[in-house]
N, C-alpha and C positions, 0 to 999 in steps of 0.2 A: 347405710351411713357412709359419707364421704369425707375423710379428714382433709385438711388443707394440703394442697399439692406442693411440689418442689419444682424449681426451674433447673433444667439440665441444658448445657450448651455443648455444641459440637462445631467449633469454629472452623471456617475454611482457611484461616491464616492463624498463626500463633497469636494468642491474646496480647502479648507484649508488642507485637508488630502493629496490631490494630490500634492499641493505645497510643503508640508512637505516631501513627498516621493521624489520629484524632488531634493530638497535641500540635502536630505540625500544621495541619490545615487550620486549626483554630488560631494558632499564632500568626499564620500568614494572613488570615482574614482580618485579624485585629490590626496588623501592620498596614493593611490596605486602607481600612476605614479610618485609622488614626491620622493618616496624612491627608485625608479629604477635608474640604471646608464644610464641616458638619457640626451641628450642635452636639453636645454630649449625649442628649437623649436619642437623637437620630443615630449616632454612632453605635450606641449600645444596642438599640433595637435591630439594626441591620446585622450587626455581628451575632446577635442571639438567633436571628432567623437562619443564618449560614451555619452556625454551630449546631442548631437543632437538627437540621437536615443531615449534617455529618454524623451526629450521635445516632440518629435513626439508622443510617446506612451501616454504621459500625455494629449496631445491635443486630441488624439483619445478618451481618457477616458472622455473627456468633451462632447462627442457626438454633435459636432457643426453642425448647419444647417443654411442655408442662407434664409432669408425671404425678398422677393422683391415685390414691388407693380407695377402692369402693368395697365396703364390707356389707354383705347382705346376710340377713338371718332367715333361714328357711325353717318353717315349723316342722315338727316330726310327723311321720306318717303313722296313722292309726287305721288298722284294718277292722272292718265290721264284716264278719263271715257268718252267713246264714245257711244252715242245713235245710235243703229243700227236698229231702227224701220223704216218701209217703209215710214213713213211721212217725214223722212229726205230727201227723193228724191222729195218731193213736191216742186212746184215752183208757188204758187198762185199769186205772184206779178210779174211774168214774168221777173225775174232778169237774168242777164247774168250768174250768178253762183247760183247753188242750195245750200241748207244747207249742203248737203252731200259734195259738192265740197269744200266749205269753211272749213268744219271740217277736211277733209283730207289734205287740204293745210296747216291748222294750225299744224297738226301733222308732216307734211313733212318739215316745215321750220327749218332753222338752229338753231334758238334760242331754239326751243323745243327739238331738238336732244342734244343741249348742256346742258340741264337740268340734264342729267345723270352724269355730272361731279360734280355736287353739291348735288344731291339728289339720293336716291334709288327710281327709278321710277317704279311704279306698274301700269299696264294697265288693264282696265276692259271694257267689252262691256255690254251695258244696253239695255234691251228690255222687253219682257215679263218675262225673267229671267235674273239673274246676272251671267256672266261668266267671269272668270279671263283670261287675256291674249287677245291679238289681233293678227290676222294674218298680213302678209305683206299688206301694204296699198292698193296695186292694187288687193288684194284678199278679201278685206272687202266687205261683202254683206249686204245691208240694206233691210231686208225683215221680220223683226220681226212684228207679227200681232198687237202688242200694246206696249205702253210704260208705264211700272210700275216704274216711276222715284223715287217716294217717297219710295217705298218698296226696290228698289235696292240700293238707297243711304244708308238707314238704315242698310241693310245687309252688305254693303261694309264697313261701319264704324265699325260695330260689328266684322267683320272678322279681322280688323286691330286695334282692341282696344288695344292690347298690344304693338303696334308700336309707334314710335315717328312720328306721322302723322302731316306733315306741312300743308297740305291742299289738296283740290280736284280741278282739272281743269276739268270742265264739258262742254262737247260739245254736245248740245241738242237743240231741238226746244221748249222744255218746255211743250209739250202736254202730261201731266201726266194723266194716267187713273187709277192709284191705289187709289187716294184720301187719301193716308197715309201721315200724317204730320211727320216732322223730330222728332226723339226722343231727349230727353235732351242731350244725349251723342253726337248725330249727330250735334246738334246746336253748339257744341264747336269746330267743325272742319270747318274752313273757306272754302267756295266754290267760285271759281273764274270762271266766265262765259263770254266768248266772244260772241258778238251778231253775229249770223250766217245768219241773214236776215235783210235787210234794211226795215224800215217802208214804207208802201205803202197804198194808198187809194183803197178801193174795186172797182173792175171794174164796170162801169156803165152798168146797164141792166142785170147783172148776176142774174139769178133767184135763189131763195132758193130751197133747195133740202133736203129731209129726206130719209135715207136709213138704212137698216139692215146691220150693218158692220160685226157682228159676233154672232154666236149662240154656246154657250158652253153647252154641254150635255153629259150624260154618254153614252158610246157606247154599254155597255152590262148591262142589268138589269134582275132581277128576277120578275116573275109575282107577282103583289100586293106589289111591293117594291117601295116606294116613293123616288123620287130624284128631284133635282132642275135643271131647265133649265134657263140659264142666257142669255139674249138677249141684245146686245149692239147696240144702235141706235145712229147714227151720223147725223149731218146736216151741210149744208152750209147756212149761214144766221145768223142774230143776234136777230130778233124780238121774243118776247115771243110767245109760241104756245103750244097747248094741243090737243091730239088726242088719239083714242083707239088703243090698241095692242091686237091681238087675237092669241091664240094658238088653232089650229084646228087639227082634226084627222078624216080621211075619209070624209072630207067636212063638218064636224060638229064642232061647237065651243066647245072646252073643257075648256078653261080658257080665261079670258079677263082682261085687266087692262088699266088704263088711265095714259099715260105718259105726263108729263108737263115739257116744256123747259122754264127756266127763260131767261130773256134777256141776251144775250151774251154767254149762255151755248152752248157748241159744241157737247156734247154727254150726253146720259142718259142710265141707265141700268135698265132693268126690269127682275124680277125673277118669273118664274112659277114653280109649282109643278106638276109632272106627276106621274101617277100610272097605269102602264099597267095591263090589266085585262085578257089578253090572251097570250098564248105562241106563238112565231113566230116573225115576223118583224113588228114593229109599225112605220108607216110613219106619221110624224107630219109636220105641216106647221105653220110658224110664219108670221103674216101679219099685217102691219101697215096701218092706213087709215087717213093720214093727209088731210087737205082741199086742193083740187086741186089748189086753188088760191095761196097757199104758197109752193106747191110742184111741181117743174118744170119737174121732172122725176118720173114716176110711175112704171117703169119696175123693180126698185130695192126695191120695198116695200114688197116683200115676200121672204121667204126662207124656204126650206124644209130640214128636217134632219131625219135620220133613227136610231132607237134603236132596238137592237136585244134582244128579251125577251125570257128568258129560264125558265124552270121549277125549282122550288126551291129544288134542290137535296142535299142541305146542311143539311143532317140528322145528328142529334147528339144523341148519346147513353150515358145516364148518369146513373151510377150504384153507389148507396150510401150504406154505411155499416150500418149506424144507423140514425134514424130521428134526425135532428139537424137544427139549424137556417141557417147554410150554405146551406143546401139542399133546404130550402124554398126560399131563396132569389136568389140563383143561378138559380133555376128552373124558378122563376118568370122573371129573366133578359133574359133568353133564350126564354121563351114563348112570350116575348114582341117583338121579332124580327120576322117579317113575312117571312123573308128569310130563317128561320130555322124551321125544323120539329123535335121536341124533343120527344124522348122516354126515360122516366125516371123510375127508379126502386129504391126501398129502401128495405133493408133487415130487416125482422121482427125478433122477438125474437127466433122463432123456426128455423131460418136459411133459411126460404123461402123468395123469393123476391116478393114484392107487386108492381104491374104495375100501374104507374101513367099516362100512355099514354091513354087519354080518347078516342082517335080515333082508338085505336087498338081493335081487337076482341079477344085478348088473355085473358086467365083467370088470376085471381089475383095472383095465385101462380106460374105462369110460370116463369122459370128461363131464363134470357137473353141468347141467343145463340151466342157464340163467334166463331163459325165456319166461314170459308171463305164465305159460302153461307149466313149465318146469318148476317154477317157484310157488305154484298153487299149493296151499296148505302149510307152507313154511311161515313161521312167525318171526324168526331171527336168523340173520346171516352173520357168520363169524368169519372174518378175513384175517389170515395170519401174515407171516412175513414173506412177501413176494414182490417182485418187480411189477410195474404196470403192464409189461408185455405178457405177463401170465394170463391176463384177461383181455378179450377183444373189446373194441369200442362198444359193440352192441351189448356185450356182457355188462360193462360198467354202466351203460345207459339203463339197462333193465334193473340193475341193482338200485340206481338212483330212483327210478320210478317205483320200485318195491317199497323203499323207505317213504317216499312222498305219499304213498297211498296207505300208510299205517304200519309198515313193517319195522323191525328193529335191526340195527347194524352194530356189531361189536368189532372193533379194530384192535388186534393184539399183535401188532407188527414190531419190527426192530429196524436195523439199518437198511435192509432191502426195501421195506415198505415206506419208511420215513425219509430215506436218503434220496439223492438225485435219481430220477428215473423210477421212483417207487410209486405206490398207489396214492400216497398223500398228494402228489402233484398231478395225478392222472386226470385226463379229461372226464367229465361227468361226476367223478368222485370228489374232486377238490371242493366242490360246493358243499358237500356233506360234512367236511372235516371240522371237528370242534377246535382243532389247533393246526397250525401250519409251521413247518420248519423255518427258522430264521437263518440268515447267512452264518455259515460256520457250525451248523448244528451237527452233533455227533452223539454217540452213546457214551455218556460219562460213566466211568467205572470207579468203584471205591466202596465205601460203607456209608450210606446216607440215611439219616433219620427222616421219617415221613409221618404225617398225621393228617387227620381229617380237617378240612377247612370249615369255617362256620356254615357255608352252604352245604358241605358234605354231611355235617352232623344232623341236619334237618331234612336231607334228601331221602325220599322213600326207597331209592335204590341201594342205600347203605344204612338202613335203619338198624340192622343188627350190629353192624360194626361200630355204631355210635355208642354202644354200651361197653366197648373195649376200653380198658384203662390206657392202652397205647398200642400202636401198630409196630410190628417188627421192622427193622431197617431193611433197606434194599441195597443191592450191590450194583445197580445200574439204573439210569434213566436218560431219555433222549432230551437234549437241551442244546441251545435255547430254542423255544418255540413261541409263536405269537397266537394267543388265544383269541378266538373269534368273538365278534360283537354279541352274538346270541348264545354264547357258550358259558358254561359254569365249570369251575375247577372244584372237584370234590376231594381229591387227595393231593397234597403238595409236599415237596421236600422242605428241608429246613431253611433253604434260601428262597422259598416261595415258588420254586420251579414246579410247573404242573406235572403230576404223575397220572391222574385220572381226570379226564375232561368229558363232559357230556353236552348235548344240545338237542333241540328239536328241529326237525326238517319236515315241512309239510304236516302230515298227520302222523309221522313216525318219529323215532328217537334214535340217536347215535351216541355210542360211548367209545372212548379211545383210551387204551392203556399205553402209556409212554415209557414202559419199562419191560425188559425181557427177563427180569428175575423175580417177578411176582410169584412164580410157581414155588419159590422157596418157602413161602408161607405155608405150603402143604406140609413141610417138614417140622413145623412147630407143634406144640402141644395144643390139643383141643381145649376149648373153654370147659370148665368144670360142669359136668352134666350134659355137655353137648356131644352129639354123636357125629359131628362133622368137624373137619379142620377149618381153620380160619380161611384158608384159600377156597375151600369148597363153598363155604357160606358166602364169601365175597363174590365168587363167580355166579352162583345160582341166584343171588339177590339181584345182581346187575342184569342177568338175563331175564328174570321175572319182570323187572322194570321195563326192559326193552320190548318184551312181548305184549301185544294187545291182549287185554284180559277181559274186556267186557263181552257180554253175551252177543253172539252173532248168529245169523241164520243164513242158510244157503238156499238160493232160489231154485225151486224144483216144482215138478207137477204133483208132488206128494203133499198132502195136507199137514200143516204143522200148527200147533197151538202153543202160545206163549203167554206168560204173566210176569209181572215185575218180580215176584218172589213167591215161594210156596207156602208161606205162613202170613196170615193177616190178623188184624185185631177185630174183635166183635164190632159190628155196625160200621165197618169200614167199607167204602165203595171200592169194588174190585173191577179192574179193567182186564178183559179177556181179549187177546188178539189171535188172529189166524192168518197164516200166509199160505196162499194157494195160487199157483201159476199155471193152472190147467186151462185157462181161457175164461172169457167173460161168461159164456153160456154155462160152463160147468160150475162156475162159482156162484151162479145165481141161486138163491134159496138156502144159503148156509145158515144153520141154526146152532145155538149153543144150548145144550141140555144140562141143567144143574140139578144134581141130586143132593138134598140137604142131609144133615146128620140124622134127622128124624124120619127120613125116607121119602119126603115129599119131592116131587119133580117139578121143576120150573123150566120153561123153554123161552129163550130170548132170540130174536133175529140178529144176525151178524150183518152189519152195514159197512160198506166200503169206507176206508179211512187210511190216513198215514199213520204208521206205527213207529214208535221210537222209544224214548225214555220211559213213557208211561207203561210199557210192557217189558222194560229191561233190555231193550236193544241198543247196540252201540251206534247204529246209524239208522236214519229214517228209511223205511221201506213201505211200499204200498201193500195193503192187506185189508183185513176186515176186523171189526171191533164190536163188542157189546159190553154191557155193564150189569152187575148185580151187587146187592148188599148182603153181607153175611149177618144174618139176624140171630143165629144161635151158634153156640160153640160146638166144635167137633170137626169131622171130616166131610169135605164137599168133593163130590166126583163131577168133573166137568167133561162133557163130550161134545165136540163140534163135528157135525156130519153134513155131507152134501145132500141136496134135495132128493137125489135118486138113490141115496144110501150106499153108493159104491165105495165111498171113502169116509173114514172117520178117524179122529184122533182125540186123545183125552189126556187129562192130568188130574192130580189130586191136590186140593188145598186144605190147609188146616186153619180154622178160626178159633181164637182163644181170647179170653178176657185180657185186657191190658195188664202187664205186670207192674205191680206196685209193692213197695216194701212195707206191708202192714203185718207186723210181727206179733203184736200183743205183748211185747217185752217191755219191762219198766225201764226207766232212765238208768243208764249204766254209770252209777255214781263213782264206782271204783276207778273206771277208766278216766273220767273227767277230773276227779280229784288228783289222780296220779299225773295226768298231763299238766295240770296247773302247777303242781308241786315241782315236777321235773324242770319246767321252764321258768320257774320263779314268779309265776302269776298267782291268781287266786280263784278259788271255786267257792262261791257264796250262795247262801239261800236267797230265795226270791225276795224276801223282805229286805235284804241288804243290798239290793241291786243298785240303789242310788249311791251307796258308799263305794261300790265297785268303781264307778266312774270317777269318784274323787281321788282314788288311789292310783289312777293311771299315770305312768311316768311321763314327764314332759321335759325334754332336753332339746333346745334349738341347736341347729347346726349352722355355723358361720362359714361363709365363703368369702375369701379375699380375692379381689380382682384388681390388678394393676393396669391402669389405663394411661396411655401416653398420647398426646396430640401436639403437633407442632404449632408454634406461635408465629414464626417468621413468614409463613406462606399465606397470610391473610391479605385480601385484596385492598383493605383500607389502608395498609401501610403505604401502598403506592399512591393512594389518594392524598394521604398526609404529606408525602414527599413532594408531590406535584404542587400541592397548595403552598408549601413553604417556599419552593423555588419560584413559583409565580408571584407570591407576595413580595419576595426580595427583588425580583426583576421589576415588578411594577413600581416599587418605591425608588429603586435606583434610577429608573427612567424618569420618574417625576422629579427627582433631584438632579437630573442631568448628569448622572454618573456613568452613563453608557453611551 
C-alpha cells in the first residue's frame, strides 16, 4: 500500500528571492505589453505565456522531489518438517497405515496445500542431517539411519531467525537420537504435531532383543593416531538391563565397557578409543553380550568394521629466523600431534641454521634443503620471522613450486618478514602472499580484541574455534596491509584489520599469521573437557587444512592395490585398482582374485585404465582396474597378482546391509507432547489434524519503505518551456512586436 506522497523542496536560492524575481519579471512583462498597441485579449495571453514560463523556471529552481511511503505486508513463514528416517516405515502396532503413510497423507491433503495462500511455506526434511526442500511426495525416501530431531529443529530455527516465523508443523515419530534440547530461541517458535500412530498395547509374547544398530568410525587413520568409535545399541523391550560391550581386534579384546539401559530406554551409545599400531588394514569387531534370557536374537550382537591405517607422511618443515616465544610454542604444538613429523630449524647469530629435529642425523649447522628432492615427503612448510636474504632465490623458487604442486605454506612472521627487505616482498614468494604490507605498515602494540570473521566461522581450517564464545585479545598485529584479490580473512581485529589470512595458490594453500603474540593463547585455560590449549588447537587445525589429506600413491615397481573405501554396501559395485610400474610386459596378465565370505573364489582380469576418484586417489594415475559386486554380507579378501606369480598384493573389504533406523519402537508420545507444550504449540490426535491447521498463528509483518524521486529533472519540463517560448515568439512576430 502506498499512501499519498508529500512534496519536498531544496531551492537553489532563498524562496523569498525566487518569489521576488517572479514578481519582478511578471510586472516587467505586464508593463511591456501594456504599452503596446494590442487588444486586451492579446495583451493578457502574451503576458500569460511569459508568466507561465517564469513560473516553471522558478518551480525548477526549487528542486522539488516527491517523498512517498510504501507499506508492504509479508505473510508469516510456516515450516513443514518431515522426518525421513527409516523408523517412519516401522509399524510395530500392525496398523493399517504406517507413520510414513500418515505423514504423506497429511502433506497431500487440501488443507495443507491451501496453507500457501496465507503463509510462505518452507519445507525441510529431517534425519541425521537437516536438508531444505522436499521432493514430490511419491519420490520421498525414508532411509535416514537416525533421527537427530533436537539438533535439526535448533538448526532450522537458527536459519530462519530473521524471518517472521509463525510455527513449525512437525511430522515425526519422536524417536530423537541427538539428545539435544531446544535452545531458548527455539522455544519461542510453536511446534504443531499430529499423532502419526495410534496407541497400542505391546504384542503378547514378543521377546526382548538387543542389537548393534550402527558403528561410527574413521575410515582412514594414521598409525598411533587416536580416534573415537561410537557404537549405537538399540533394543526392543522396556525392562532395565546391563551387559558388557567389547571392542576386539584379531580375536583379542582391545577395549570393554558396561552399557546400562534404564527402564523404558530404547537406545544407548558407547564410545571407544582406538589407536592403530601398524600400517595396513585394521579389522575390528564390536560385540555385545546381553543375557540370553532377555535377548531373543543373538545373530545381531556383533558387527565388524575396517580402518585403513597409513604411515604418518605429514612431515612439516619449520624454519625460524630468530629464537622467540612463537618458535617454542608452535614447535610444541606440532610435536604434540603424533600424526606429524616435525623438522625444525632456527637461524643463529652467525647466519647458520641449528637443527632441532632430534630424530635426524644431520649436523647442527646443516642448512635446510629446499630442492625438490629435499622437500620430498613434506606436506607443509612453516616460515618464521626472517629477512629475504636468509633464503636464496632458488630456495624461494622451490618453495613457490612446492605450493603450486599441492603443498601448504604457513607464514608466522613479524617485523623482519613483513617489513622492508622481508619475505613478504621477496621474489617468487610475493605472489603467494595472502596480504601485502601497505605504506607505513608496522607492528601495532596494545591490547586488541579479535574475533572470527563470517568467512572464518565457516572455514574448515578453524572449525573448532567457531565453537568458542570469544577469542582472547592480542597484544600486537601487523597493520596496515592490503588483502589479495583471491584471499580470505579468517580472524580480524576490532577495526577489521586482518590477523589471519589464507588463500589458494595453484594446487596448494597458504596461511598468514599477522601477529607475533598469538602464542599467548597457549597461556589461557583449555576448553572444558579439551586436552589441548586454544593455541594448540588453532595451530594444528590450520596445519591440517594446509596439508594435502587425500589418498596418494607413490610410483614404484611394487604392486599396489587400492579401493575407494574399505567398507561397502551389499549389492554395491566395487572398483578395484592396481598400480604397477614394472613395465608393460610384467604388467600383462594381472588378475584380481576375490574370495567371498562363503569361501567361493572369483577371478577377474585387470585392464589398463586411468585411476582417480573412483578408487580414492587424489590425482589421476595410469594403472589397472576391475569390478565386482558384493552379493553377500561379510568379509571379502582381494588379491591382485602378476601372471608369473612373482608379485601379489591384497586387501580386505567388508560388505554389509545398508544401515537403516528400523527400531520397532512405538511413537515417543512423551517427547512429542513435551516439545509441543514447551514451545506453546499443540500435539493432537490424528482425528484432530484438521483442527490443528485452523489453530496456526497468523501475524503478518509490515515493512515501511520511504521512496524519494525528484520532480524537477524530467525531460518534458524542457519541452514545455521551449513550447511556451516558441509560442510567445511566434505570436509576437505575427503582431510585429519583434
